[in-house]
C-alpha positions as CSV (number, residue, x, y, z in Angstrom):
1,M,-1.4,-17.1,-6.9
2,R,-1.4,-12.8,-7.5
3,A,1.6,-10.8,-6.5
4,I,0.7,-9.7,-2.8
5,L,2.6,-6.5,-3.4
6,R,1.5,-4.2,-6.1
7,R,3.4,-1.1,-5.3
8,P,4.7,0.8,-3.1
9,I,2.5,4.7,-1.2
10,V,4.8,7.0,-2.2
11,T,3.1,10.8,-1.4
12,E,4.0,13.2,1.6
13,K,2.2,11.7,4.1
14,M,3.7,8.4,4.3
15,T,7.3,10.4,4.1
16,T,7.1,11.8,7.6
17,L,5.7,7.5,8.5
18,Q,8.9,6.4,7.4
19,E,10.9,8.4,9.8
20,K,8.8,6.3,12.3
21,R,10.0,3.0,10.1
22,Q,6.7,2.6,8.6
23,Y,6.0,1.7,5.2
24,A,2.3,2.1,2.9
25,F,2.3,-0.9,-0.2
26,E,-1.3,-1.0,-2.3
27,V,-1.2,-4.8,-1.7
28,E,-3.9,-7.6,-3.2
29,P,-7.6,-7.0,-1.6
30,S,-8.2,-10.7,-0.3
31,A,-4.0,-10.3,1.7
32,N,-4.5,-10.7,4.9
33,K,-2.0,-9.5,7.9
34,I,0.4,-12.5,8.2
35,A,0.9,-12.7,4.7
36,I,1.2,-8.9,4.2
37,A,3.8,-9.0,6.3
38,R,5.7,-12.7,4.8
39,A,5.6,-10.8,1.5
40,V,7.9,-7.9,3.1
41,E,9.8,-9.5,5.0
42,K,10.5,-12.2,2.0
43,K,10.8,-8.7,-0.6
44,F,13.0,-6.7,1.5
45,N,15.1,-8.5,3.4
46,V,13.5,-7.0,6.8
47,T,12.0,-8.0,10.0
48,V,7.8,-6.6,10.5
49,L,6.6,-6.1,13.7
50,G,3.0,-5.0,13.0
51,V,1.1,-4.0,9.8
52,R,-2.4,-2.0,9.5
53,T,-4.2,-2.9,7.3
54,V,-7.0,0.1,4.7
55,R,-9.9,-0.5,2.4
56,C,-10.7,2.1,0.6
57,K,-13.8,3.1,-0.9
58,G,-12.9,3.9,-5.6
59,K,-14.0,6.9,-6.5
60,I,-17.3,8.0,-8.4
61,K,-16.5,9.8,-11.3
62,S,-18.5,12.4,-12.5
63,Q,-21.2,12.6,-14.9
64,M,-19.9,16.1,-16.9
65,T,-16.7,13.8,-18.3
66,K,-18.5,10.5,-19.2
67,K,-20.5,10.0,-22.1
68,G,-23.4,8.1,-20.7
69,R,-26.0,6.8,-19.2
70,F,-24.1,6.1,-15.8
71,P,-21.3,7.7,-14.2
72,G,-18.4,5.6,-13.9
73,R,-15.8,5.1,-10.8
74,T,-12.8,4.0,-10.3
75,P,-12.2,-0.1,-8.6
76,D,-11.7,0.1,-4.5
77,W,-8.2,-0.8,-3.2
78,K,-6.6,-2.0,0.3
79,K,-3.9,-0.3,1.7
80,A,-1.5,-1.5,4.4
81,I,1.0,0.4,6.3
82,V,3.5,-1.6,7.5
83,R,5.8,-1.1,10.7
84,L,9.5,-2.3,11.2
85,K,11.8,-3.4,13.4
86,E,14.4,-0.7,14.7
87,G,17.6,-0.4,11.8
88,D,16.2,-1.9,9.9
89,Q,14.8,0.2,6.5
90,I,13.4,0.3,3.0
91,Q,14.8,2.1,-0.3
92,F,12.7,2.4,-2.6
93,F,14.5,5.6,-4.2
94,E,18.4,4.7,-4.7
95,N,19.9,7.8,-6.4
96,V,17.5,9.9,-3.5
């Protein structure tokens, strides 16, 4: 079985959501909301109240940067935004 959680998404927008106890992860595209919630609860020992998912399309890379006949593109991926119970939090960086 493939790992459901691939990596946390740490951007400026996601950092502001952390104040509302919401955290974003890049997840396996075939994972459903129940499996994502269980994976987060098991890995970080928190209680998940809700999960929202978004399928993000890959970007098309320019013909000018690559040689060849066809332009390339980055792969499609899936993002999950997880809402935690009051009082729970996830520390991505220990020394911050």
